[in-house]
Every structure is written in structure tokens, then in C-alpha cells.
DRENDO-1510 file (C-alpha; in Angstrom, 1 decimal, always signed):
<recs>
REC; n; res; u; v; w
REC; 1; MET; +21.4; -0.2; -3.3 .
REC; 2; ALA; +22.0; +0.8; +0.3 .
REC; 3; ILE; +19.7; +3.4; +1.8 .
REC; 4; PHE; +21.5; +6.0; +3.9 .
REC; 5; TYR; +20.2; +9.0; +6.0 .
REC; 6; GLU; +20.7; +11.3; +3.0 .
REC; 7; ASP; +18.5; +9.2; +0.8 .
REC; 8; LEU; +15.4; +9.9; +2.9 .
REC; 9; ALA; +13.3; +13.0; +2.5 .
REC; 10; VAL; +10.7; +14.6; +4.9 .
REC; 11; GLY; +7.3; +14.1; +3.4 .
REC; 12; GLU; +8.2; +10.9; +1.5 .
REC; 13; VAL; +5.4; +8.3; +1.5 .
REC; 14; GLU; +5.7; +4.7; +0.6 .
REC; 15; GLU; +3.2; +1.9; +0.5 .
REC; 16; PHE; +4.1; -1.8; +0.4 .
REC; 17; GLY; +3.4; -5.3; +1.6 .
REC; 18; ALA; +0.8; -8.0; +1.4 .
REC; 19; TYR; +0.9; -10.1; +4.6 .
REC; 20; ASP; -1.8; -12.7; +4.9 .
REC; 21; VAL; -2.8; -13.4; +8.5 .
REC; 22; THR; -3.6; -17.0; +9.2 .
REC; 23; GLU; -5.4; -18.5; +12.2 .
REC; 24; ALA; -2.6; -20.9; +12.8 .
REC; 25; GLU; +0.0; -18.0; +13.1 .
REC; 26; LEU; -2.5; -15.9; +15.1 .
REC; 27; LEU; -2.9; -18.8; +17.6 .
REC; 28; ALA; +0.8; -19.7; +17.7 .
REC; 29; PHE; +1.9; -16.2; +18.5 .
REC; 30; ALA; -0.8; -15.6; +21.1 .
REC; 31; GLU; -0.2; -19.0; +22.8 .
REC; 32; GLN; +3.5; -18.1; +23.2 .
REC; 33; TYR; +3.4; -14.4; +23.9 .
REC; 34; ASP; -0.1; -13.1; +24.7 .
REC; 35; PRO; -2.4; -15.9; +25.8 .
REC; 36; GLN; -5.4; -13.8; +26.6 .
REC; 37; TRP; -8.6; -15.7; +26.0 .
REC; 38; PHE; -9.8; -13.5; +23.1 .
REC; 39; HIS; -6.6; -14.4; +21.3 .
REC; 40; VAL; -6.5; -18.2; +22.0 .
REC; 41; ASP; -10.0; -19.5; +22.7 .
REC; 42; LYS; -12.1; -19.4; +19.5 .
REC; 43; GLU; -15.4; -20.6; +21.0 .
REC; 44; ARG; -15.3; -18.2; +23.9 .
REC; 45; ALA; -14.1; -15.3; +21.7 .
REC; 46; GLU; -17.1; -15.9; +19.4 .
REC; 47; ALA; -19.6; -16.2; +22.3 .
REC; 48; GLU; -18.3; -13.7; +24.8 .
REC; 49; SER; -15.9; -11.1; +23.4 .
REC; 50; MET; -16.9; -7.7; +22.1 .
REC; 51; TYR; -14.9; -8.6; +19.0 .
REC; 52; GLY; -17.2; -11.5; +18.0 .
REC; 53; GLY; -14.3; -13.9; +17.4 .
REC; 54; LEU; -10.5; -14.3; +17.6 .
REC; 55; ILE; -8.3; -11.3; +17.1 .
REC; 56; THR; -4.5; -11.0; +16.9 .
REC; 57; SER; -2.5; -9.7; +19.7 .
REC; 58; GLY; -1.5; -6.1; +19.1 .
REC; 59; TRP; +2.1; -7.2; +19.5 .
REC; 60; HIS; +1.6; -9.8; +16.7 .
REC; 61; THR; +0.3; -7.0; +14.5 .
REC; 62; ALA; +3.4; -5.0; +15.4 .
REC; 63; SER; +5.6; -8.0; +14.6 .
REC; 64; MET; +3.9; -8.5; +11.2 .
REC; 65; THR; +4.4; -4.8; +10.5 .
REC; 66; MET; +8.1; -5.0; +11.4 .
REC; 67; ARG; +8.4; -8.0; +9.0 .
REC; 68; MET; +7.0; -6.0; +6.1 .
REC; 69; LEU; +9.2; -3.0; +7.1 .
REC; 70; VAL; +12.3; -5.2; +7.0 .
REC; 71; ASP; +11.4; -6.9; +3.8 .
REC; 72; HIS; +10.7; -3.7; +2.0 .
REC; 73; HIS; +13.1; -1.2; +3.5 .
REC; 74; PHE; +15.4; -2.2; +6.4 .
REC; 75; SER; +17.0; -5.1; +4.5 .
REC; 76; GLU; +18.5; -2.4; +2.2 .
REC; 77; ALA; +18.9; +0.4; +4.7 .
REC; 78; VAL; +22.0; +1.2; +6.6 .
REC; 79; SER; +20.0; +1.3; +9.8 .
REC; 80; LEU; +21.7; +1.5; +13.2 .
REC; 81; GLY; +18.6; +0.5; +15.2 .
REC; 82; ALA; +15.7; +2.3; +16.7 .
REC; 83; LYS; +15.8; +4.8; +19.5 .
REC; 84; GLY; +12.2; +4.1; +20.4 .
REC; 85; ILE; +8.5; +4.4; +19.6 .
REC; 86; HIS; +6.8; +7.6; +20.5 .
REC; 87; GLU; +3.3; +6.2; +19.9 .
REC; 88; ILE; +1.6; +3.0; +19.0 .
REC; 89; ARG; -2.1; +2.6; +18.7 .
REC; 90; TRP; -4.2; -0.4; +17.7 .
REC; 91; ARG; -7.3; +1.0; +16.1 .
REC; 92; VAL; -9.1; -1.9; +14.4 .
REC; 93; PRO; -8.8; -5.6; +15.4 .
REC; 94; VAL; -6.9; -7.9; +13.0 .
REC; 95; ARG; -8.3; -11.3; +12.3 .
REC; 96; ALA; -7.4; -14.5; +10.5 .
REC; 97; GLY; -8.0; -13.9; +6.8 .
REC; 98; ASP; -7.0; -10.3; +6.8 .
REC; 99; THR; -4.3; -9.1; +4.4 .
REC; 100; LEU; -2.1; -6.3; +5.8 .
REC; 101; SER; +0.0; -3.7; +4.1 .
REC; 102; VAL; +2.0; -0.7; +5.4 .
REC; 103; ARG; +2.1; +3.0; +4.5 .
REC; 104; THR; +5.1; +5.0; +5.9 .
REC; 105; GLU; +5.6; +8.8; +6.0 .
REC; 106; ILE; +8.9; +10.5; +7.0 .
REC; 107; LEU; +7.9; +13.2; +9.5 .
REC; 108; GLU; +11.3; +14.6; +10.6 .
REC; 109; LYS; +15.0; +14.2; +10.1 .
REC; 110; GLU; +17.9; +15.4; +12.3 .
REC; 111; VAL; +21.7; +14.9; +12.0 .
REC; 112; GLU; +22.7; +13.5; +15.4 .
REC; 113; THR; +26.5; +13.0; +14.9 .
REC; 114; PRO; +28.8; +13.2; +11.9 .
REC; 115; SER; +28.2; +9.5; +11.3 .
REC; 116; ARG; +24.5; +9.2; +11.9 .
REC; 117; GLY; +21.1; +10.9; +11.6 .
REC; 118; VAL; +17.7; +10.2; +13.2 .
REC; 119; VAL; +14.6; +9.8; +11.1 .
REC; 120; VAL; +11.1; +10.0; +12.6 .
REC; 121; THR; +8.6; +8.0; +10.7 .
REC; 122; LYS; +4.9; +7.3; +10.9 .
REC; 123; ALA; +3.9; +3.8; +9.9 .
REC; 124; GLU; +0.3; +2.8; +9.4 .
REC; 125; THR; -0.7; -0.8; +9.0 .
REC; 126; LEU; -3.8; -1.2; +6.9 .
REC; 127; ASN; -6.1; -4.2; +6.2 .
REC; 128; GLN; -7.6; -5.2; +2.9 .
REC; 129; ALA; -10.4; -2.6; +3.4 .
REC; 130; ASP; -7.8; +0.2; +3.7 .
REC; 131; GLU; -8.7; +0.6; +7.4 .
REC; 132; VAL; -5.8; +1.7; +9.6 .
REC; 133; VAL; -5.4; -1.2; +12.1 .
REC; 134; MET; -2.3; +0.1; +13.8 .
REC; 135; ARG; -0.3; +3.4; +13.8 .
REC; 136; GLN; +3.1; +4.0; +15.2 .
REC; 137; VAL; +5.6; +6.8; +15.2 .
REC; 138; SER; +9.2; +5.8; +15.7 .
REC; 139; GLU; +12.8; +7.1; +15.7 .
REC; 140; VAL; +15.3; +5.2; +13.7 .
REC; 141; MET; +19.1; +5.9; +13.4 .
REC; 142; TYR; +20.6; +5.7; +9.9 .
REC; 143; ALA; +24.3; +5.9; +9.0 .
REC; 144; ARG; +25.3; +9.0; +7.0 .
REC; 145; ARG; +26.8; +8.3; +3.6 .
REC; 146; ASP; +29.9; +10.4; +4.3 .
REC; 147; GLY; +30.0; +9.8; +8.0 .
REC; 148; GLU; +33.2; +9.1; +9.8 .
</recs>
């Protein structure tokens, strides 16, 4: 069933996902997109970093979060794309072996045109200990059911 603007309600909360972070994926992403030493050099990260070992790139955490959002919500939504992210914060390092999930809350809705509305959503990515590892607030455009 397609999810339109009208199907979403301010205050609605959803929790979903179980994304297992692997060292191979952590390294592959970092080597291609964010090759800082604490993402790609295991021995140095263990010996010298304030993290005590390898951690994912924050952008990898954002990408894994997006994957869970698409799998759970956007694959069914009549989304027209995002207008932007108001805020993104990486709060706790993500490591190989972590299992991530997502909790979303709809903060605001506004009709923008007869054919679309904008939904402001807070998404928190959590690890297996229910710690918030990343928080973002974004604006997404959705088609209106009876839009022209």
C-alpha cells in the first residue's frame, strides 16, 4: 500500500531495522569515501585513537540508516525526495559487530502545493544497547493523495 502525505501524522513514532555492521563493510566504505586512519588502519586505531579501535565513518552510519529507511518506509512511500537535513549529529561511535536500528518521529507537516506536502522527521539510529549513535532531522516531500 502506497504511503501518501495524508497517511502520516505528527507525533507518529516507528521503530524498525536490524542492520549488522561488519568490519569488511566498514573498511570498504571508509577506503572509498572517508579514508581517515581511525576508519581504515585497525592497528593504529587500536593503539592511538581516542576510540580504542576502528569506527565507521559517520557518512557510513548515515548510509546504513538510509538503507533501513528505504527498506521500511520509502520503498512504499510516494516520496518526491528530500529538501534537506536540518541537523545531523553523530553521538556514539559505530563499530564492527554493532546492530543498528532506527526510530523515527514525525515532527511537522505542511502542505506545500496542491500536489505535495513536506514532512519534517527526526530519525535516531540506535545500537544494540539502545544508545543513540546518530540523530538527524530532515524535510521530505510526499505526493498528496488527491493532488493534481
